[in-house]
N, C-alpha and C positions, 0 to 999 in steps of 0.2 A: 506595500510599503509606503504608500500614499504621499510622501514628500521627503525632501532631502534636508537633513540637518547633521549635526556632528554625531548624533546617536546612531546614524546609519552604519558607522564604523563597526557596530555591534554585529551587523548582518553579513559583513564581508566574509567571515570564515564560513558561515552557513552556505553562502553563495558559492564559495569555492568547492565546498563539499559537494554541493548539488551538481555542479558541472563535472566534477570527478565521477560521481556517481553515474550520471548519464553517459559519460564516455566509456565507463566499464560495462554498462549494459550493452551499449551499441558493439563494442569490441567482442564480448562474450557471445552475444547473439549472432553476430555476423560469423564468427569463428564456428560455433557449434551448430549454428542453423544450417550449415552446409555439409555437416557429416551425418550421413544416414545411420540410424541404429541397427545393429546386427540383427535385432529381433524382427524388424521390418514392420512393427506395429505402427499405426497412426496415432496421433494424439488422441483422437476420439475413442479408439479401441483401448488405449492404455488407460484412459479415464474410466471408461465403462468397466473394465476389469477390476480396477482399483475400487470402484463404488460397489460392485458386486461382492467383492471379497471382503469389504468393510461393513457390510450390512446396510449400504445406503442405494441399493438398486433401484429405489423409487425415484431417485434424482434423474431429471431429464437432461439430456445433452444436446445443445443447439450450437448452430454455426452463426457467428456473429460478424458483421463487417468490421473492417479496420486492422490496423497493425498494432499487435499487443493490446488488444481490447478485451483480453480473457479475463472472465470474472465468475464468481458464484453468486447467484442471486438467492438469499435465504428466504425472502418473502414468497417467491414462486418455486422455490426448490429447483432451480434450473442452473446448469453448469453451461456458461456460454463461452465458447472457443473461437477465437479468430480463425479465418480460413486457413492461414499457413500452419497453425498449430492444430487445428481439427483434422486437416487431410494430411498434414506432413508427418514424416517419419524420422525426422532429424533428431539428434540428441536434445537439442533446445526445445523441440516442440514436445517431447516426451517428458521432459523436466517441468514445463509449464503446465502442460495438461495434469500432471501428477500433483503439482502444487495446488491447482484450483480444486482438484478432487480432494485434496487434503483439507481444504475449507469445508467442503460438503461433509466430510466425515467429522469435522469438529462440530458442525451443526448437528449431525445425527447423533453424536455421542454426548451432546450437552456440554461442550467445552466451555468453561466459564468466562473466559476472556472475550470470546466471540460473542457469547450472550449479552455481556455487558457493553461491548462495542455496538451491537445491533440495537441496544435499548436506548443508548445515548445519541444514536445517529440523527434522529430528527431534530433534536434540540441543537446538537452541534453543527448541524447543516444550516439551520436557520440563524445561529449565532455567528458562524463564519461570514454570512451574507451581510448581516447588519452591524456587525462589531466595528469595522474600519470606517464606514460612513459616519456612524454615531460618534466614534471617537474623533473622527477629524472635524466634524462640526462643532463638536464641544471645544476642541483645542482651539479653533478660530474665534470663537465668541467669548470664551472665558479669558479673563484678564486678572484672575485671582480669587481665591476662595472656592466653596464647594461647586463641583461640576457634574450634575447628574448624567449628562450625556456621555462624558469621558468615563465615568464609572460604569455606566451600562455597557459601554464598548469593551471595556476591560473584562467586565463579568461574562459577556457573550463570547469574547475571544478565548477566555480561560476554558470554557466548554469545548471549543474547537481543539485547544492544545491538549486537553484531557483526552479527546477521541484519538488524537495523533499518537499519543503515548501509549494508549491501549492497543492501538493497532500494531505496534512493534512485536509484542509476544504472539500475537495472532498470526503475523506473517512468518516469523521465525519457526513457530511450531508447525505450521503448514508446510514449510520448506523441509523441515526435519522429517515429518511424516512422509513427504514426497520421496526424498532420498532413500529412505528406509524400505519403503514399499517397492520402489523401482528395483532396488538390490534383492530384497526378499522374493519377489515374484519373477526374477530373472529378466526383467524387460531392458534393464541396463546392466552392464557389468564392468569391472575394472576401470580402464581409462574413460569409458562412456559415462560411468557413474561419477567419476570425477568432474567430467566435463558439465554434466547437468548440475552438480553442485556449484560449479563456478557461476553458471548462468543465474541461478537462484540466489546465490550469495551477492552478486552484483545487483540484482533486483531489490533485495533487501536493503542494500545500502541506500537506495532512493528513498526508502521510508525513513531510515535514520536521518538522512539529509533534511527530509521535509519536516520531521520532528524537531530537529535542531533549529531550523528556520523559525518554526512556530514558537519555540520556547524563547529564543532570542528576540523575536518581534513582541512578545508579551513583556519581557523585560524592558524592552525600549518604551512601551506604551506606559509602563509605570514610572519610568524616568521622566518621560515627557509630561505625564500627570502631575508629578511632584513639582515639575518646573512652572506650573501654573498656579500653585498654591501661594 
């Protein structure tokens, strides 16, 4: 957010949404992370069975340190689950494991949105690192007229925003696959399945908040750029 001015008011709704989303995640995970699934399966076992059933048995499952550090690495075709999800048998653990397995199935079946996100990731990653410093320096040195640094900052940040927007359907689809597979395979049922859905819905809201923040930040950059003309 780099400095304070009146345009920061644009960011306040996104900040509020982000705080609400984080609270939802903590609440849902705390609640359903304490309830053991009747199937007795661990997160790793659930992910393994889903991958096998979906034709992605070649994907390796690894335990990774940290809290909620679960992710799928498409480059190495590795599904990494945090210890509490990998070894846990809670409703939350199974839901998260199934969600990450859903990403592996997306990759295996050539899901277009995931392919596009993976393709632009390197550019978006570099852009998100350079965008704000370039824009900030340009804002400080420019007192009117064209400003290449500010324009480059906006261009780079636009790539990061595009990545964030594309991430939304990828995450929603993975959660949809997860809930469906958990129910179809009998890993969770009834209220358990509803609990997993709540955990994944709360997690999805954090991506919505991040995208909202990115879009509003980009709008702010345009406003600041125009103020220097």
